[in-house]
C-alpha positions in Angstrom: 7.0 77.3 121.1 3.9 77.6 123.3 3.8 75.0 126.0 2.2 74.1 129.3 3.6 72.7 132.5 2.6 69.1 132.2 2.4 66.3 134.7 4.8 63.4 134.5 2.2 60.8 133.7 1.0 60.4 130.1 -2.4 59.3 131.5 -2.6 62.6 133.4 -1.8 64.5 130.2 -4.6 62.7 128.4 -7.0 63.6 131.2 -6.0 67.2 130.9 -6.6 66.9 127.2 -10.1 65.7 127.9 -10.9 68.7 130.0 -9.4 71.0 127.3 -11.5 69.3 124.6 -14.7 69.7 126.7 -14.0 73.4 127.3 -13.2 74.0 123.6 -16.4 72.2 122.5 -18.4 74.5 124.8 -16.9 77.5 123.1 -17.4 76.2 119.6 -21.0 75.2 120.2 -21.7 78.6 121.6 -20.1 80.1 118.5 -22.5 78.1 116.3 -25.5 79.0 118.5 -24.8 82.7 118.1 -23.9 82.6 114.4 -26.1 79.8 112.9 -23.1 79.1 110.6 -22.9 75.6 109.1 -19.1 76.0 109.0 -19.0 76.7 112.7 -21.4 73.9 113.3 -19.1 71.5 111.4 -16.2 72.8 113.6 -18.2 72.1 116.8 -19.2 68.6 115.6 -15.5 67.8 114.8 -14.7 68.8 118.4 -17.1 66.2 119.8 -14.7 63.7 118.2 -11.8 65.4 120.0 -13.7 64.6 123.2 -14.2 60.9 122.3 -10.6 60.7 121.1 -9.4 62.1 124.4 -11.4 59.4 126.3 -9.9 56.8 124.0 -6.4 58.0 124.7 -7.0 58.1 128.4 -8.2 54.4 128.3 -5.2 53.4 126.2 -2.6 55.1 128.4 -4.2 53.6 131.5 -3.7 50.2 129.9 -0.1 50.9 128.8 0.9 51.8 132.4 0.0 48.3 133.6 3.0 46.1 134.2 3.7 43.1 132.1 2.0 39.9 133.3 1.8 36.2 132.4 -0.6 36.9 129.6 1.3 39.9 128.1 4.9 39.2 128.9 6.1 42.1 126.7 3.7 44.6 128.3 0.7 46.5 126.9 2.5 49.1 124.8 0.5 48.4 121.6 -2.7 49.6 123.3 -1.7 53.2 122.3 -1.8 52.2 118.6 -5.2 50.6 119.0 -6.4 53.9 120.5 -4.9 55.9 117.6 -6.5 53.7 115.0 -9.9 54.2 116.7 -9.3 57.9 116.8 -8.4 58.0 113.1 -11.6 56.1 112.3 -13.7 58.5 114.3 -12.0 61.4 112.5 -12.8 59.9 109.1 -16.5 59.4 110.1 -16.6 63.0 111.2 -15.3 64.1 107.8 -18.2 62.4 106.0 -20.7 63.9 108.5 -19.4 67.4 107.9 -19.2 66.9 104.2 -22.9 65.8 104.1 -24.0 68.9 106.0 -21.9 71.1 103.7 -23.5 69.7 100.6 -27.0 70.0 102.1 -26.5 73.7 103.0 -25.0 74.5 99.7 -28.3 73.8 98.1 -30.3 75.3 101.0 -28.2 78.1 102.4 -29.3 79.7 105.6 -28.6 83.2 106.8 -26.2 84.0 109.6 -27.5 85.5 112.9 -24.9 87.2 115.0 -21.7 86.0 113.4 -19.2 88.4 115.0 -20.0 87.0 118.5 -19.6 83.5 117.1 -16.3 84.4 115.4 -14.9 85.8 118.7 -15.7 82.6 120.6 -14.3 80.5 117.7 -11.1 82.5 117.7 -10.6 81.9 121.4 -11.2 78.2 121.0 -8.7 78.1 118.1 -6.0 79.8 120.2 -6.5 77.3 123.0 -6.2 74.4 120.5 -3.0 75.9 119.1 -1.3 75.9 122.5 -2.6 72.5 123.5 -2.0 70.8 120.1 1.6 72.0 119.9 2.2 70.9 123.5 0.8 67.4 122.9 2.8 66.8 119.8 6.0 68.0 121.3 5.5 66.0 124.5 4.4 62.9 122.6 7.5 63.0 120.5 9.7 63.4 123.6 8.0 60.5 125.3 7.5 58.5 122.2 3.8 58.2 122.8 1.7 57.4 119.7 -1.5 58.3 121.6 -0.3 61.7 122.5 1.1 62.4 119.0 -2.2 61.3 117.4 -4.2 63.4 119.7 -2.0 66.4 119.1 -2.2 66.1 115.3 -5.9 65.8 115.5 -6.2 68.9 117.6 -3.7 70.8 115.5 -5.8 70.1 112.4 -8.6 72.0 114.2 -6.3 75.0 114.4 -6.0 75.3 110.6 -9.8 74.8 110.3 -10.4 77.4 113.0 -8.2 80.0 111.4 -9.8 79.4 108.0 -13.2 79.8 109.6 -12.5 83.1 111.2 -11.3 84.5 107.9 -14.0 82.7 105.8 -17.0 83.5 107.9 -15.9 87.1 108.1 -15.9 87.2 104.3 -19.5 85.7 104.4 -20.6 88.6 106.5 -18.8 91.2 104.3 -19.8 89.8 100.9 -23.2 88.4 101.8 -22.5 85.2 99.8 -24.1 82.6 102.0 -22.9 79.6 100.0 -19.3 80.5 101.0 -20.2 79.2 104.5 -21.0 75.7 103.0 -17.8 75.8 100.9 -15.8 76.4 104.1 -17.5 73.5 105.7 -16.5 71.3 102.8 -12.9 72.4 103.0 -12.9 71.4 106.7 -14.3 68.0 105.8 -11.4 67.4 103.4 -8.8 68.5 105.9 -10.3 66.3 108.6 -10.4 63.3 106.2 -6.7 63.8 105.5 -5.9 64.0 109.2 -7.8 60.8 109.9 -6.0 58.9 107.2 -2.6 60.0 108.4 -3.3 58.9 112.0 -4.6 55.5 110.9 -1.6 55.0 108.5 1.0 55.8 111.2 -0.8 53.6 113.8 -1.1 50.6 111.5 2.7 50.9 110.8 3.3 50.7 114.5 1.0 47.6 114.9 3.0 46.0 112.1 6.3 46.4 114.0 7.7 49.0 111.7 11.5 49.5 112.0 12.7 52.9 113.2 13.9 55.5 110.8 17.4 55.1 109.2 18.8 57.8 111.5 17.8 56.0 114.6 19.1 52.7 113.3 22.4 54.3 112.5 22.6 55.7 116.0 22.1 52.2 117.3 24.9 50.9 115.1 27.2 53.7 116.2 26.6 53.0 119.9 27.3 49.3 119.5 30.5 50.1 117.5 31.7 52.5 120.2 31.0 50.1 123.1 31.5 46.6 121.7 35.3 46.5 121.8 36.5 43.1 122.7 34.0 41.3 120.5 34.7 40.1 117.0 31.5 41.2 115.2 27.9 42.0 115.7 25.4 40.9 113.0 21.6 40.3 112.5 20.6 43.6 114.2 16.8 43.8 114.4 14.8 46.5 116.2 11.2 47.7 116.4 9.5 50.5 118.3 6.3 49.9 120.1 5.0 53.1 121.7 7.6 54.2 124.3 9.4 50.9 124.3 12.1 49.8 121.9 12.8 46.1 121.3 16.3 45.3 120.0 18.2 42.1 119.4 21.4 41.0 117.7 24.1 38.4 117.6 27.5 39.2 119.1 30.5 37.0 118.1 33.3 36.7 120.6 36.6 34.8 120.7 36.0 31.1 121.5 38.3 31.3 124.5 36.7 34.4 126.1 35.2 33.8 129.5 31.5 34.2 130.2 32.3 37.1 132.6 34.2 39.0 129.9 31.5 38.5 127.3 28.9 39.6 129.9 30.9 42.8 130.6 30.8 43.7 126.9 27.0 43.1 126.8 26.5 45.3 129.9 28.6 48.1 128.4 26.5 48.1 125.2 23.2 47.8 127.0 24.0 50.7 129.3 25.0 53.0 126.4 21.8 52.0 124.4 19.6 52.7 127.4 21.2 56.1 127.9 20.4 57.1 124.3 17.0 55.3 123.8 15.4 55.2 127.2 13.1 52.2 127.8 14.7 49.5 125.7 14.4 45.7 125.9 17.7 44.3 124.6 18.5 40.7 123.8 22.1 39.8 122.8 22.8 36.3 121.6 26.5 35.6 122.3 28.2 33.3 119.8 31.7 31.8 119.4 34.1 32.9 116.7 33.4 30.0 114.3 29.9 31.2 113.9 31.0 34.6 112.5 29.2 35.7 109.4 31.9 38.3 108.4 29.2 41.0 108.0 27.5 43.6 110.1 29.7 45.5 112.6 33.3 44.1 112.4 35.5 44.8 115.5 38.3 42.3 115.0 38.3 40.6 111.5 39.1 37.0 111.5 40.1 34.9 108.5 37.1 33.7 106.5 37.3 30.0 106.1 38.0 28.8 102.5 35.4 26.5 101.1 36.5 23.9 98.6 
């Protein structure tokens, strides 16, 4: 997989992304200038949104790095989702702008000027986007950063559009059918619209405190099971992921005669194992005596369920 040597800070990655987007925009605008292609023009316009999105991501990641304070005691992690929603909205607006230009030029096609020079520049820009888009998505998933993932998906959508443009505009030159240029621009608009919707959908799910996927939840249960020996049961497990931070809470039932120190040791053991697997995690464990057992969840040491008359 193509990758770059990235700085440790997500904010520095976003700044690098801004520089990449500016450079790619310069290449794509030059491609349009040489070719007079409406499809390459649409591609350049879409890249302007990449620049704005990179600025939005940079702002969000700057906010996220701020420590928790008395106004935001759980931190600023959701700022990344706000950035991603804004980016998705910009992408959708761009789709309609491109679509409008495609329809206009379908009815009033314009001849290409020097398309091969434009296609060469567009191909270089597409290759740069390929490397950077894959790098951002891969890094964003590793660091659980919605802003980086959204930015990477947005950029990666440009790769498909860029590849289609190189092929399509080449066919315009060979066939002489000028309306094909407008048709390609329309296809780009539809692809951009889909990308914008996906980014907004995923970001709203994060803002709504969506639970992690079933595999991650099962991992959590397994770690608790392997490290909770000495307790009676664990129930009411709840978790949500906000950016790079995971929030997890559950009730742990222990024998009524267990000392506070012993119960605390079990909690420490579970927390250490969870942090090892999940990284930044805010864990809250509510310790309860045995008579509050629900006889459900993770059972370590079954106790007789009281008989109700």
